[in-house]
C-alpha positions as CSV (number, residue, x, y, z in Angstrom):
1,M,-1.7,-38.2,-120.3
2,D,1.2,-38.0,-119.9
3,N,2.4,-41.4,-118.2
4,S,6.4,-41.0,-118.1
5,Q,6.6,-39.0,-114.7
6,P,5.9,-42.1,-111.7
7,K,2.8,-40.7,-109.4
8,T,3.4,-39.8,-106.1
9,S,1.3,-39.2,-103.3
10,N,0.5,-35.7,-102.3
11,N,1.3,-36.6,-99.2
12,H,4.2,-38.0,-99.8
13,Q,5.7,-34.5,-102.0
14,S,4.6,-33.0,-98.7
15,K,6.9,-34.8,-96.7
16,I,9.9,-34.3,-99.0
17,I,8.7,-30.4,-98.8
18,N,8.8,-30.2,-95.3
19,L,11.9,-32.1,-94.9
20,T,13.9,-30.0,-96.8
21,V,12.7,-26.7,-95.2
22,R,13.7,-27.8,-91.9
23,V,17.5,-28.8,-92.6
24,M,17.4,-25.4,-94.6
25,K,16.8,-23.3,-91.8
26,K,19.1,-21.1,-89.3
27,I,18.9,-22.4,-86.2
28,V,19.2,-19.6,-83.6
29,L,20.6,-20.0,-80.4
30,R,21.3,-17.4,-77.4
31,L,24.1,-18.1,-74.7
32,Y,23.1,-15.7,-71.7
33,V,26.3,-15.6,-69.6
34,S,27.8,-13.5,-66.8
35,G,30.8,-11.5,-68.0
36,T,33.6,-13.5,-68.6
37,T,34.0,-15.5,-65.8
38,P,35.3,-19.1,-65.7
39,R,32.2,-20.6,-66.1
40,S,31.1,-18.0,-68.4
41,V,34.1,-18.4,-70.5
42,Q,33.7,-22.7,-70.7
43,A,30.1,-21.9,-71.0
44,I,30.8,-20.2,-74.5
45,A,33.4,-23.0,-75.8
46,N,31.3,-26.1,-74.6
47,A,28.3,-24.4,-76.6
48,K,30.6,-23.9,-80.0
49,A,32.0,-27.3,-79.1
50,A,28.4,-28.9,-79.1
51,C,27.5,-27.0,-82.8
52,A,30.5,-27.9,-83.8
53,G,31.2,-30.0,-87.2
54,E,27.8,-31.1,-89.4
55,L,25.8,-28.4,-87.5
56,K,28.3,-25.4,-87.5
57,E,26.7,-24.4,-91.2
58,N,22.8,-24.1,-90.0
59,I,23.6,-22.8,-86.6
60,D,24.2,-19.1,-85.2
61,I,24.8,-19.0,-81.7
62,Q,24.7,-15.4,-80.3
63,V,26.2,-14.8,-77.0
64,I,24.7,-12.2,-74.9
65,D,26.4,-10.5,-71.5
66,V,23.6,-10.1,-69.1
67,L,25.6,-7.3,-67.1
68,E,25.9,-5.6,-70.5
69,H,22.4,-6.2,-71.4
70,P,20.2,-6.6,-68.5
71,E,17.3,-6.0,-70.5
72,L,17.1,-8.7,-73.1
73,A,17.8,-11.0,-70.4
74,E,14.5,-9.9,-68.7
75,A,12.4,-9.8,-72.2
76,E,13.6,-13.5,-72.0
77,K,13.1,-14.3,-68.8
78,I,16.7,-15.2,-67.9
79,V,17.1,-16.2,-64.0
80,A,20.3,-17.7,-64.3
81,T,23.5,-18.0,-65.8
82,P,24.6,-19.5,-68.5
83,T,21.6,-20.1,-70.1
84,L,21.0,-21.2,-74.1
85,T,18.5,-20.8,-75.6
86,K,16.9,-21.9,-79.0
87,N,13.9,-19.5,-80.4
88,R,13.8,-20.4,-84.2
89,P,12.8,-22.9,-85.2
90,S,10.5,-23.4,-82.5
91,P,9.9,-24.7,-80.1
92,V,11.6,-22.8,-78.1
93,R,14.2,-25.0,-76.0
94,R,16.4,-23.6,-72.8
95,I,19.1,-25.6,-71.4
96,V,20.8,-23.9,-68.1
97,G,23.8,-25.1,-66.9
98,D,27.9,-25.4,-68.5
99,L,26.6,-27.0,-71.4
100,S,29.8,-29.3,-70.8
101,D,27.9,-32.8,-72.4
102,R,27.6,-32.8,-76.3
103,G,25.0,-34.9,-76.3
104,K,22.3,-33.6,-73.5
105,V,23.0,-30.2,-75.4
106,L,21.5,-31.2,-78.7
107,F,19.0,-33.4,-77.4
108,G,17.8,-31.0,-75.1
109,L,17.5,-28.5,-78.1
110,G,16.2,-30.7,-79.8
111,L,18.4,-31.0,-82.8
112,V,19.3,-34.6,-82.2
113,H,16.7,-38.1,-81.2
114,A,17.7,-40.0,-78.0
115,T,19.6,-42.6,-80.1
116,E,21.8,-40.4,-81.7
117,S,22.8,-38.3,-78.7
118,E,23.4,-41.9,-76.6
119,E,26.2,-42.5,-79.6
120,R,27.7,-38.8,-79.4
């Protein structure tokens, strides 16, 4: 029996694998807006700013104009704009509003913990 490898429990290895998979998954956000109103333009800028920095490489933001694609808004049951949704990875999260508070946006999407959002 080879004793050169340290023994680890299967549970410990499983946690390492799950953590690695979670970090590597691309986060897909969809921002539903109504045309090019000042509120929509501000929400787009705020969403991009909230996801800047260390999160930028792992986040894909798709902007959907509900005036041009009402069927997409209907399929997702979007009733107000601007609405930011996170569908992948689950769980699904939604934030309605101008997205001006970066910490609350990231916390609401489940991308940071409460203590981290207070620091931002």
